[in-house]
KEKE-3310 file (N, C-alpha, C; in steps of 0.2 Angstrom, whole numbers, plus 5000, padded with zeros to 4 digits):
npx = (5875:5885:5894:5912:5920:5932:5939:5939:5948:5960:5974:5984:5997:5998:5996:6007:6017:6013:6015:6029:6035:6031:6037:6051:6052:6056:6056:6066:6073:6063:6060:6071:6070:6058:6062:6059:6058:6062:6053:6041:6037:6035:6024:6015:6014:6008:5995:5991:5991:5980:5970:5969:5968:5978:5995:6004:6019:6030:6041:6054:6066:6081:6076:6062:6046:6033:6016:6004:5992:5997:6006:5996:5991:6001:6002:5989:5991:6002:5996:5987:5996:6002:5992:5988:5999:5999:5987:5984:5994:5993:5981:5982:5991:6008:6020:6037:6044:6038:6034:6036:6038:6044:6055:6059:6071:6077:6092:6105:6123:6130:6128:6133:6145:6143:6129:6119:6124:6122:6109:6103:6108:6101:6088:6088:6090:6079:6069:6069:6064:6061:6064:6076:6078:6090:6091:6099:6100:6101:6106:6092:6083:6067:6062:6051:6040:6042:6040:6026:6021:6023:6035:6046:6048:6053:6063:6080:6090:6098:6092:6092:6079:6067:6054:6038:6026:6028:6029:6039:6054:6066:6082:6096:6109:6123:6140:6147:6163:6179:6187:6203:6219:6232:6244:6240:6243:6235:6234:6246:6247:6235:6220:6212:6196:6195:6205:6200:6188:6194:6201:6202:6188:6178:6163:6146:6136:6123:6106:6097:6097:6104:6102:6107:6117:6117:6128:6132:6120:6120:6131:6128:6118:6126:6132:6143:6154:6161:6175:6172:6180:6179:6165:6156:6147:6147:6148:6154:6167:6174:6182:6194:6199:6201:6212:6223:6226:6224:6212:6197:6185:6169:6159:6148:6154:6154:6154:6167:6175:6175:6182:6194:6200:6204:6211:6225:6221:6215:6206:6198:6193:6179:6182:6172:6156:6144:6128:6122:6122:6107:6099:6086:6072:6060:6043:6027:6010:6002:6007:6008:6000:6002:6006:6018:6025:6027:6034:6046:6051:6053:6064:6073:6075:6080:6092:6099:6101:6111:6123)
npy = (4928:4935:4950:4952:4962:4976:4976:4963:4957:4960:4955:4952:4951:4959:4971:4973:4973:4985:4995:4993:4996:5009:5015:5012:5017:5011:4997:4987:4989:4986:4973:4967:4970:4964:4951:4945:4940:4951:4952:4946:4956:4966:4961:4961:4974:4979:4973:4981:4993:4991:4989:5001:5011:5020:5025:5023:5023:5034:5039:5050:5061:5053:5042:5035:5041:5042:5044:5057:5050:5038:5042:5045:5033:5027:5028:5022:5009:5005:5005:4995:4983:4983:4981:4969:4961:4962:4956:4943:4941:4951:4948:4936:4939:4943:4931:4929:4917:4910:4918:4924:4936:4952:4963:4980:4992:5008:5017:5027:5028:5034:5029:5020:5009:4996:4995:4991:4978:4971:4973:4966:4953:4950:4950:4940:4929:4929:4929:4919:4916:4927:4940:4953:4969:4981:4998:5013:5029:5042:5057:5066:5056:5052:5049:5050:5049:5036:5029:5032:5026:5013:5007:5006:5001:5006:5020:5025:5036:5053:5069:5087:5092:5081:5075:5081:5074:5061:5046:5044:5038:5040:5033:5032:5043:5052:5058:5072:5071:5074:5066:5063:5061:5052:5059:5072:5090:5095:5084:5084:5097:5102:5112:5128:5136:5144:5139:5126:5129:5134:5124:5110:5103:5088:5082:5075:5074:5086:5083:5089:5102:5116:5112:5108:5099:5091:5096:5108:5115:5117:5125:5136:5142:5147:5157:5154:5147:5133:5127:5118:5107:5096:5086:5071:5057:5045:5040:5030:5029:5040:5040:5033:5042:5053:5047:5048:5061:5079:5081:5084:5075:5077:5069:5057:5049:5035:5030:5035:5029:5015:5016:5021:5011:5003:5010:5022:5033:5047:5053:5068:5081:5092:5109:5118:5121:5109:5101:5085:5071:5065:5050:5042:5032:5031:5030:5027:5032:5022:5010:5009:5002:4989:4973:4966:4977:4984:4974:4974:4987:4986:4977:4985:4995:4987:4983:4995:4997:4988:4993)
npz = (5124:5136:5133:5134:5146:5145:5158:5162:5154:5160:5169:5184:5181:5169:5174:5182:5172:5165:5175:5177:5164:5162:5173:5171:5158:5147:5136:5136:5148:5157:5154:5159:5173:5176:5174:5161:5144:5131:5119:5125:5134:5125:5118:5129:5131:5119:5121:5132:5126:5117:5125:5133:5123:5121:5117:5127:5129:5120:5107:5111:5108:5110:5117:5126:5132:5144:5140:5145:5149:5153:5164:5173:5176:5183:5197:5202:5197:5205:5217:5216:5214:5226:5235:5231:5234:5247:5251:5255:5264:5274:5279:5286:5295:5296:5293:5295:5293:5284:5273:5257:5251:5244:5250:5249:5250:5251:5253:5258:5255:5264:5277:5291:5286:5290:5292:5282:5278:5290:5292:5281:5284:5295:5290:5281:5290:5298:5290:5279:5266:5260:5247:5245:5240:5238:5236:5229:5236:5227:5218:5212:5214:5217:5232:5240:5231:5227:5238:5240:5228:5230:5227:5235:5251:5264:5267:5271:5279:5281:5284:5284:5286:5288:5277:5279:5275:5276:5286:5300:5309:5321:5320:5324:5332:5327:5330:5322:5313:5307:5293:5288:5279:5286:5284:5283:5287:5298:5307:5314:5319:5322:5320:5317:5317:5305:5297:5295:5288:5276:5271:5259:5255:5253:5247:5247:5232:5229:5233:5225:5213:5221:5233:5250:5261:5278:5285:5278:5279:5293:5295:5287:5295:5304:5298:5290:5278:5269:5260:5247:5237:5230:5224:5225:5219:5225:5240:5247:5241:5245:5257:5252:5242:5251:5258:5250:5248:5252:5255:5265:5274:5281:5292:5300:5315:5316:5303:5299:5308:5304:5292:5295:5301:5291:5282:5278:5288:5298:5312:5316:5327:5323:5321:5323:5330:5327:5325:5331:5320:5313:5309:5300:5297:5284:5279:5270:5273:5267:5270:5283:5292:5288:5292:5287:5284:5296:5303:5295:5298:5311:5311:5305:5314:5325:5320:5319:5333:5335:5331)
capx = (5881:5887:5901:5917:5922:5939:5941:5940:5954:5966:5976:5989:6004:5998:5996:6014:6021:6011:6019:6036:6036:6030:6042:6057:6052:6060:6054:6071:6074:6057:6061:6077:6068:6053:6064:6056:6061:6059:6047:6035:6035:6032:6017:6010:6013:6003:5989:5989:5989:5974:5965:5968:5967:5983:6001:6008:6026:6031:6048:6056:6073:6084:6073:6055:6043:6026:6011:6000:5987:6001:6008:5990:5990:6006:6000:5984:5994:6006:5992:5984:6001:6004:5986:5988:6005:5998:5980:5983:5999:5991:5975:5984:5997:6015:6025:6043:6047:6035:6033:6041:6037:6050:6056:6062:6074:6081:6096:6111:6129:6134:6127:6138:6146:6140:6122:6115:6126:6119:6101:6102:6109:6095:6082:6088:6090:6073:6064:6074:6062:6059:6069:6078:6081:6093:6091:6102:6097:6106:6104:6087:6079:6061:6060:6044:6036:6043:6036:6019:6019:6024:6041:6050:6045:6056:6069:6084:6095:6098:6090:6091:6072:6063:6048:6032:6021:6029:6030:6046:6056:6073:6086:6102:6112:6131:6144:6151:6170:6183:6192:6209:6224:6237:6249:6237:6246:6231:6235:6251:6247:6228:6218:6207:6189:6196:6209:6196:6184:6198:6204:6199:6183:6175:6156:6142:6132:6117:6100:6094:6101:6103:6101:6112:6117:6116:6134:6132:6114:6122:6136:6125:6114:6131:6135:6149:6154:6167:6178:6171:6184:6177:6159:6156:6140:6148:6150:6159:6173:6177:6188:6200:6201:6204:6218:6228:6226:6223:6204:6194:6178:6166:6153:6147:6160:6154:6157:6174:6179:6175:6187:6200:6203:6206:6215:6229:6217:6215:6199:6200:6187:6177:6183:6166:6151:6139:6123:6122:6119:6102:6097:6079:6068:6054:6038:6021:6004:5998:6010:6009:5996:6004:6010:6024:6029:6029:6040:6052:6053:6056:6070:6078:6076:6084:6099:6102:6103:6117:6129)
capy = (4927:4941:4952:4952:4969:4977:4975:4956:4955:4962:4951:4956:4951:4964:4977:4973:4975:4992:4999:4993:4999:5016:5018:5012:5021:5007:4990:4982:4989:4983:4966:4965:4971:4959:4944:4942:4941:4958:4951:4945:4963:4970:4958:4963:4982:4979:4972:4986:4999:4990:4990:5008:5015:5025:5022:5022:5025:5037:5041:5057:5062:5046:5038:5034:5045:5040:5048:5059:5045:5033:5044:5045:5026:5024:5027:5017:5003:5003:5003:4988:4978:4983:4978:4962:4958:4962:4954:4937:4941:4955:4945:4931:4942:4942:4926:4929:4911:4906:4923:4924:4943:4956:4969:4985:4997:5013:5019:5031:5024:5037:5026:5016:5004:4989:4995:4987:4971:4968:4972:4960:4946:4949:4949:4933:4924:4928:4929:4916:4915:4934:4943:4959:4974:4987:5003:5018:5036:5046:5063:5066:5050:5054:5044:5051:5046:5029:5026:5033:5022:5006:5005:5005:5000:5011:5024:5026:5041:5058:5075:5092:5092:5076:5077:5080:5070:5054:5044:5044:5036:5041:5026:5034:5049:5051:5064:5074:5072:5075:5061:5066:5057:5053:5064:5079:5094:5096:5079:5086:5104:5104:5118:5133:5135:5147:5134:5120:5131:5136:5118:5108:5098:5083:5082:5072:5078:5088:5079:5092:5109:5121:5108:5108:5093:5093:5100:5115:5119:5120:5131:5142:5145:5151:5162:5151:5143:5129:5127:5112:5107:5090:5083:5064:5054:5038:5041:5024:5030:5046:5038:5032:5049:5057:5044:5049:5068:5083:5082:5083:5073:5078:5065:5054:5046:5028:5029:5037:5024:5009:5016:5023:5005:5000:5014:5027:5039:5049:5056:5074:5085:5098:5115:5122:5118:5106:5097:5078:5069:5060:5045:5041:5028:5035:5026:5030:5030:5016:5004:5010:4997:4983:4969:4965:4983:4985:4969:4977:4993:4984:4974:4991:4998:4983:4983:5001:4996:4983:4997)
capz = (5127:5138:5130:5139:5147:5146:5164:5163:5150:5163:5175:5188:5177:5164:5178:5184:5166:5164:5180:5176:5158:5163:5178:5168:5152:5142:5136:5137:5155:5160:5153:5164:5180:5177:5172:5156:5138:5128:5115:5129:5137:5119:5117:5134:5130:5114:5124:5136:5121:5114:5131:5135:5118:5122:5116:5134:5128:5114:5106:5113:5107:5109:5122:5126:5137:5145:5139:5150:5152:5156:5170:5177:5177:5187:5205:5203:5196:5210:5223:5214:5215:5233:5238:5229:5237:5255:5251:5260:5270:5280:5282:5290:5299:5292:5296:5292:5292:5278:5268:5251:5248:5242:5254:5245:5254:5248:5258:5256:5256:5269:5283:5294:5281:5292:5293:5277:5278:5296:5291:5276:5287:5300:5286:5278:5295:5301:5284:5274:5259:5257:5243:5248:5235:5241:5230:5231:5236:5224:5215:5208:5216:5221:5236:5242:5226:5227:5244:5238:5223:5232:5223:5240:5258:5268:5265:5276:5277:5286:5281:5288:5288:5285:5274:5284:5273:5277:5293:5302:5316:5322:5321:5329:5331:5327:5331:5316:5314:5301:5291:5284:5278:5291:5282:5283:5292:5304:5311:5318:5322:5324:5315:5319:5313:5299:5293:5293:5283:5270:5268:5253:5257:5249:5250:5242:5227:5232:5231:5219:5212:5226:5240:5255:5266:5285:5287:5276:5282:5300:5294:5284:5300:5308:5293:5288:5272:5269:5253:5244:5231:5226:5225:5223:5220:5228:5247:5249:5238:5247:5261:5248:5240:5257:5261:5246:5246:5258:5256:5272:5274:5287:5292:5306:5318:5315:5296:5299:5312:5300:5286:5298:5303:5285:5277:5282:5289:5305:5313:5320:5329:5319:5325:5322:5333:5323:5329:5330:5313:5315:5304:5301:5292:5282:5276:5268:5276:5264:5273:5290:5296:5285:5297:5285:5284:5303:5304:5292:5301:5318:5309:5303:5321:5329:5317:5322:5340:5336:5329)
cpx = (5884:5894:5906:5919:5929:5942:5943:5946:5961:5968:5982:5995:6004:5998:6004:6018:6019:6015:6026:6038:6036:6036:6049:6058:6056:6057:6060:6073:6069:6058:6066:6074:6062:6056:6061:6060:6058:6053:6041:6033:6032:6025:6012:6009:6008:5996:5986:5987:5982:5968:5963:5967:5973:5990:6006:6015:6026:6038:6049:6063:6076:6081:6065:6052:6036:6021:6007:5995:5991:6004:6002:5989:5995:6004:5995:5987:5998:6002:5989:5989:6002:5998:5986:5994:6003:5991:5980:5988:5996:5985:5977:5989:6003:6019:6031:6046:6045:6034:6038:6040:6044:6050:6061:6064:6078:6085:6102:6117:6133:6132:6133:6139:6143:6133:6118:6117:6122:6112:6100:6103:6104:6089:6082:6088:6083:6067:6067:6071:6060:6065:6070:6081:6083:6094:6095:6098:6102:6102:6098:6082:6073:6058:6053:6039:6036:6039:6028:6016:6020:6031:6046:6046:6047:6062:6073:6089:6095:6096:6090:6084:6068:6057:6042:6027:6022:6030:6037:6048:6064:6077:6092:6105:6120:6134:6147:6158:6173:6187:6197:6214:6229:6243:6246:6241:6242:6232:6240:6250:6240:6226:6212:6201:6191:6200:6205:6191:6187:6201:6200:6194:6180:6168:6152:6138:6126:6111:6096:6097:6099:6102:6107:6112:6117:6122:6133:6126:6116:6127:6133:6121:6119:6134:6141:6148:6161:6169:6177:6174:6182:6170:6159:6149:6141:6152:6155:6166:6177:6183:6195:6203:6204:6211:6224:6229:6225:6216:6202:6186:6175:6159:6153:6153:6160:6156:6164:6178:6180:6181:6194:6204:6206:6211:6220:6226:6217:6208:6201:6193:6185:6178:6177:6160:6145:6134:6125:6119:6113:6100:6090:6077:6061:6049:6031:6015:6001:6001:6011:6005:5997:6008:6017:6029:6031:6034:6046:6055:6056:6063:6075:6080:6081:6091:6102:6105:6109:6123:6133)
cpy = (4934:4943:4953:4960:4970:4975:4967:4953:4957:4958:4955:4956:4957:4971:4978:4976:4983:4996:4999:4997:5007:5019:5018:5016:5018:5000:4985:4983:4986:4976:4963:4965:4965:4951:4941:4943:4947:4957:4950:4952:4967:4968:4961:4971:4983:4978:4978:4992:4998:4991:4997:5013:5021:5021:5020:5025:5028:5039:5049:5058:5055:5041:5037:5038:5042:5045:5051:5054:5040:5035:5044:5038:5023:5023:5022:5010:5000:5001:4996:4983:4978:4980:4971:4958:4957:4958:4948:4938:4945:4952:4939:4933:4939:4937:4926:4923:4908:4911:4923:4931:4946:4962:4974:4991:5002:5016:5023:5027:5028:5034:5022:5010:4997:4989:4990:4980:4968:4968:4966:4953:4945:4947:4942:4928:4923:4927:4925:4916:4922:4936:4950:4963:4980:4992:5009:5025:5040:5053:5062:5060:5053:5049:5044:5048:5039:5026:5027:5028:5014:5003:5003:5004:5005:5014:5026:5031:5047:5064:5081:5093:5087:5078:5076:5076:5063:5052:5043:5041:5037:5034:5027:5040:5048:5058:5066:5075:5073:5069:5064:5060:5058:5058:5071:5083:5095:5090:5081:5092:5106:5110:5122:5132:5138:5142:5128:5123:5132:5129:5115:5102:5094:5082:5078:5077:5080:5084:5082:5099:5114:5118:5108:5102:5096:5097:5107:5119:5121:5125:5137:5146:5149:5157:5160:5147:5140:5129:5120:5111:5101:5087:5076:5061:5047:5039:5036:5025:5036:5044:5037:5038:5053:5054:5046:5057:5072:5085:5081:5081:5074:5074:5062:5050:5038:5026:5030:5031:5017:5010:5018:5016:5001:5003:5019:5033:5041:5053:5062:5077:5090:5104:5120:5118:5115:5101:5089:5076:5064:5056:5043:5035:5031:5029:5030:5028:5023:5010:5004:5005:4990:4979:4967:4971:4985:4980:4972:4983:4991:4981:4980:4994:4994:4982:4990:5001:4992:4987:4999)
cpz = (5129:5135:5136:5140:5147:5152:5165:5159:5154:5169:5178:5185:5172:5168:5180:5178:5165:5169:5179:5170:5159:5168:5175:5161:5146:5142:5138:5145:5159:5160:5158:5171:5181:5176:5166:5149:5135:5124:5119:5132:5131:5118:5122:5133:5124:5116:5128:5131:5118:5119:5133:5129:5118:5120:5122:5134:5121:5113:5108:5113:5106:5114:5121:5132:5138:5143:5145:5153:5155:5163:5175:5179:5182:5194:5206:5202:5202:5216:5222:5216:5222:5237:5237:5233:5245:5256:5256:5266:5276:5283:5287:5295:5296:5296:5292:5290:5286:5272:5263:5247:5247:5247:5250:5249:5250:5254:5255:5258:5261:5276:5285:5289:5283:5293:5289:5277:5284:5295:5286:5280:5292:5296:5284:5284:5298:5296:5278:5267:5256:5253:5246:5242:5239:5235:5233:5231:5233:5221:5211:5209:5220:5226:5239:5237:5226:5232:5242:5233:5225:5229:5229:5246:5263:5265:5271:5275:5283:5282:5286:5291:5285:5282:5278:5282:5274:5284:5294:5309:5316:5323:5326:5327:5331:5327:5324:5317:5307:5300:5287:5283:5284:5290:5282:5289:5298:5309:5316:5322:5324:5319:5319:5315:5306:5294:5291:5287:5276:5267:5263:5255:5252:5252:5245:5237:5230:5229:5225:5218:5217:5233:5244:5259:5273:5287:5285:5278:5289:5299:5291:5290:5305:5304:5291:5282:5271:5261:5251:5237:5227:5228:5222:5224:5224:5235:5249:5246:5241:5252:5257:5245:5245:5258:5256:5244:5253:5258:5263:5271:5281:5287:5299:5308:5316:5308:5296:5302:5308:5295:5289:5300:5297:5281:5281:5283:5296:5306:5318:5322:5324:5324:5325:5326:5328:5327:5327:5323:5315:5309:5305:5296:5291:5279:5275:5272:5274:5267:5280:5294:5293:5290:5294:5285:5291:5305:5301:5296:5308:5316:5308:5310:5325:5326:5319:5329:5341:5334:5335)
residu = (UNK:UNK:UNK:UNK:UNK:UNK:UNK:UNK:UNK:UNK:UNK:UNK:UNK:UNK:UNK:UNK:UNK:UNK:UNK:UNK:UNK:UNK:UNK:UNK:UNK:UNK:UNK:UNK:UNK:UNK:UNK:UNK:UNK:UNK:UNK:UNK:UNK:UNK:UNK:UNK:UNK:UNK:UNK:UNK:UNK:UNK:UNK:UNK:UNK:UNK:UNK:UNK:UNK:UNK:UNK:UNK:UNK:UNK:UNK:UNK:UNK:UNK:UNK:UNK:UNK:UNK:UNK:UNK:UNK:UNK:UNK:UNK:UNK:UNK:UNK:UNK:UNK:UNK:UNK:UNK:UNK:UNK:UNK:UNK:UNK:UNK:UNK:UNK:UNK:UNK:UNK:UNK:UNK:UNK:UNK:UNK:UNK:UNK:UNK:UNK:UNK:UNK:UNK:UNK:UNK:UNK:UNK:UNK:UNK:UNK:UNK:UNK:UNK:UNK:UNK:UNK:UNK:UNK:UNK:UNK:UNK:UNK:UNK:UNK:UNK:UNK:UNK:UNK:UNK:UNK:UNK:UNK:UNK:UNK:UNK:UNK:UNK:UNK:UNK:UNK:UNK:UNK:UNK:UNK:UNK:UNK:UNK:UNK:UNK:UNK:UNK:UNK:UNK:UNK:UNK:UNK:UNK:UNK:UNK:UNK:UNK:UNK:UNK:UNK:UNK:UNK:UNK:UNK:UNK:UNK:UNK:UNK:UNK:UNK:UNK:UNK:UNK:UNK:UNK:UNK:UNK:UNK:UNK:UNK:UNK:UNK:UNK:UNK:UNK:UNK:UNK:UNK:UNK:UNK:UNK:UNK:UNK:UNK:UNK:UNK:UNK:UNK:UNK:UNK:UNK:UNK:UNK:UNK:UNK:UNK:UNK:UNK:UNK:UNK:UNK:UNK:UNK:UNK:UNK:UNK:UNK:UNK:UNK:UNK:UNK:UNK:UNK:UNK:UNK:UNK:UNK:UNK:UNK:UNK:UNK:UNK:UNK:UNK:UNK:UNK:UNK:UNK:UNK:UNK:UNK:UNK:UNK:UNK:UNK:UNK:UNK:UNK:UNK:UNK:UNK:UNK:UNK:UNK:UNK:UNK:UNK:UNK:UNK:UNK:UNK:UNK:UNK:UNK:UNK:UNK:UNK:UNK:UNK:UNK:UNK:UNK:UNK:UNK:UNK:UNK:UNK:UNK:UNK:UNK:UNK:UNK:UNK:UNK:UNK:UNK:UNK:UNK:UNK:UNK:UNK:UNK:UNK:UNK:UNK:UNK:UNK:UNK:UNK:UNK:UNK:UNK:UNK)
# end
């Protein structure tokens, strides 16, 4: 009788557990993400340890860390899962009416507040059986790695210089303006460039230490520097902070107009020349020829046209 090889003991479910446990660095978090009970994930992890001869996760401080061997397995596991997901879908061409795949989208909350709701509505209307996962783009998120590993399908946001290793398509441009409280002195008397620079500004957290957003990149190019008094990781909360203070939020007009219609806010021009804010969708080469990926990117583009 032929001896069973280690490869024949591996199924797709085991690969999914492997990828999720390494990515989450936690059995309990992996169980939540997989929709499994924790003991079942622990049992699968034991099988993976036996097959690989490696502990995969080891204790480090108060948490768990993947071993070097586990980190080397992460990208191949993502490639296997993505290939399996697209194996039959792409062979038949993607049919949004019957497909039951999952679309994973990472986006910043400084987009027009209506963008993601409109996108989800379009996706659920045209692809009713597909699941949609919306992930935040926050400080420390390696979105380039997520795209490469198949953890997200597209990333939507704006960058001073989009990564050159990724595919990119511009979605829309927006004029930078200032959002202030209706009681802000500048609403009555206006402001000079110097007054605007000296005002107390609120800005998002940098994507990594030392990073600058599009506004500050443009100011630095002119040898200017604004007074950032508050930084916040939650862009959607900033308009409420501005409404009850003398803080100044400088961002795209579409975002500001949505909130100015709901809160005691005013929109003022920026007294310093700034370039248009450009928003993009990014994707990886590995999904460039995917029919499902192409359909999703077209849906994102069509949503941008509706704004």
